[in-house]
N, C-alpha and C positions, 0 to 999 in steps of 0.2 A: 642661660649660659653666663657665667661670671666673666666680667671684663677685666682686662689688665689696666689698672688705674694709673700707672706711672707714665703713660703716654696718652696724649689727647686723642679723642676719637677721630679727628681730622688727620692727625699724623698716622694713626693706625690705618686709615683708609689709603693714604698714599703709600705706606709701607706694604700693604697687601697688594696694591696695584703694581708696585715695583716688583714684588716677588712673583706675581703672575707673569709679568713681562719677561723676567729672567727664566721662568719655567718654559715659556713658549720659545724663547731663544735657545734654551737648552735642548728642547725637542728638535729644533731645526738643525742644530749644530752637532748633536751626538746621536749615538745609536741606542742609548738607554731609554727606550720608549716606555716601558712599563713604569719605572719610577717617576719619569717625567709626566706621564699621563695622570698618575695618581696625584702627584704634586700640583698639577694644573687644575685638577678637579677640586682639590682642597683649597687652593688659593683663589679659585674662581668663587667658591662659596664664601670665603672670608671677605673677598673684595666686594661682592654684592651685599653681604650682610653689613659691612662697614659703611657702604654707600647709602643703604637704606636708613641706617642709624643716623648718619650725619644729615641727610636731606630731609627725612620725615619724622623719625622718632624723637630726636632731641628737640626740634622746634615745637613738636606737639606737646612734649612734656613741659616746655617753658610756657606755652599758651595755657595748658591746664593749671599750672601753678598760678598764673596771673588771674585766671577765671575763679579759682578757689579763693584767692585773696580778695577779689572783688565781691564774691558771694558772701564771704565772712564780713566784709565792711558793710554791705547792704543789710545783712541780718542784724548787725549791731545798730544801724540806723533805725530799722523797723522796731527793734526792741526799745530803743530810746523814745521813739514817737509813741509807742504803746504805753510806756511808763508815764510819759508826760500827759497823755490823754486820761489816764486813770486819776490824776489829781484834779 
């Protein structure tokens, strides 16, 4: 799923949670159950998706980038040691 990049993931999370709260409030205060239930289901999915992204996926991607950088550095050092031992 493509992400809307003009707003940060954390702001998206809060926006979707706010939309979910408004949907639940709308269900309580109005008689439009069918549209509100559909909206609540959609915003629940978006809220959970955004929460998982902010809490788990983004930190994992950052850790993976750091590990890849460390791996590349170690490979360079191993190659340098191997080249130095050839002489």
